[in-house]
C-alpha positions in Angstrom: 163.9 104.9 245.9 166.5 104.0 248.5 168.2 106.4 250.9 171.9 105.8 250.7 173.3 108.3 253.2 173.6 112.0 254.0 175.5 114.8 252.4 175.8 118.6 252.7 172.8 120.6 251.5 175.1 122.4 249.0 176.8 119.3 247.6 176.6 119.8 243.9 177.3 116.1 243.3 173.5 115.4 243.8 170.6 117.2 242.2 167.8 118.5 244.3 164.5 116.6 244.1 162.0 118.9 242.5 159.2 116.6 241.2 156.3 116.4 243.7 155.7 112.7 243.3 159.4 112.0 243.8 159.4 114.3 246.8 156.6 112.3 248.4 158.5 109.1 248.0 161.7 110.6 249.3 159.8 112.0 252.3 158.4 108.6 253.3 161.8 106.9 252.6 163.6 109.5 254.8 161.0 109.1 257.6 161.3 105.3 257.7 165.1 105.5 257.5 165.4 108.0 260.3 163.0 106.0 262.5 164.9 102.8 261.8 168.3 104.3 262.6 167.2 106.6 265.5 168.3 109.8 263.8 166.8 113.2 264.7 168.1 116.6 264.0 166.8 120.1 263.2 165.9 121.8 260.0 168.9 124.1 260.8 171.2 121.1 260.7 169.5 119.7 257.7 170.4 122.9 255.8 173.6 123.9 257.4 175.2 120.8 258.9 177.9 118.7 257.3 175.6 115.7 256.6 172.1 117.0 256.9 170.6 116.3 253.5 169.6 112.7 252.6 170.6 111.4 249.2 169.2 108.5 247.2 170.0 105.9 244.7 168.5 108.2 242.1 171.5 110.6 242.4 169.3 113.2 244.0 169.1 114.7 247.5 166.2 115.9 249.6 166.4 119.7 250.4 163.5 121.0 252.5 162.8 124.2 254.2 163.5 124.2 257.9 159.8 124.3 258.6 159.2 121.3 256.3 162.1 119.4 257.9 160.5 120.1 261.3 157.2 118.6 260.1 159.1 115.5 258.9 160.7 115.2 262.3 157.3 115.6 264.0 156.2 112.5 262.0 159.5 110.6 262.7 159.1 111.2 266.4 155.3 110.7 266.5 154.8 114.1 268.1 151.1 114.5 268.6 149.3 117.6 267.2 148.0 120.0 269.8 144.3 119.5 269.5 143.7 122.8 271.4 145.6 124.8 268.9 144.4 124.9 265.3 147.8 126.2 264.1 149.5 122.8 264.9 153.0 124.0 265.9 154.3 120.5 266.6 157.0 121.0 264.0 158.6 124.1 265.5 161.1 122.6 267.9 162.6 120.4 265.2 162.5 123.1 262.6 164.8 125.4 264.6 165.6 125.0 268.2 165.9 121.4 269.6 168.9 121.3 271.9 172.1 119.8 270.5 172.0 117.1 273.2 168.6 115.9 271.8 169.9 115.6 268.2 171.2 112.3 266.8 173.2 113.1 263.7 174.2 110.9 260.8 177.9 109.8 261.1 180.2 111.8 258.9 180.4 110.1 255.5 177.7 107.7 256.5 176.6 105.5 253.7 174.0 102.7 253.8 172.7 100.6 251.0 
């Protein structure tokens, strides 16, 4: 599965990934792509931004909850888990409230592949 670019969460041109095995592959592909391209943005942008949802050569897009996107970003940015806190809240900042200046968004209409 190859990540080709980013689109709007509501873009009906791409079907949403629903199969768990396919979701796992898309997660890893997105994580590697974002690391390689230095992208980082919140779950809020993922759902509500112009180009927040990654789409793939399968004709499908990755649509996550804001919390799940924050967890993805915690992996992308290698944010360590808080060993003192069993709840592991490392995803929170990137789920909802990272500053706009900290975010690096995909270019409008960005397409790679």
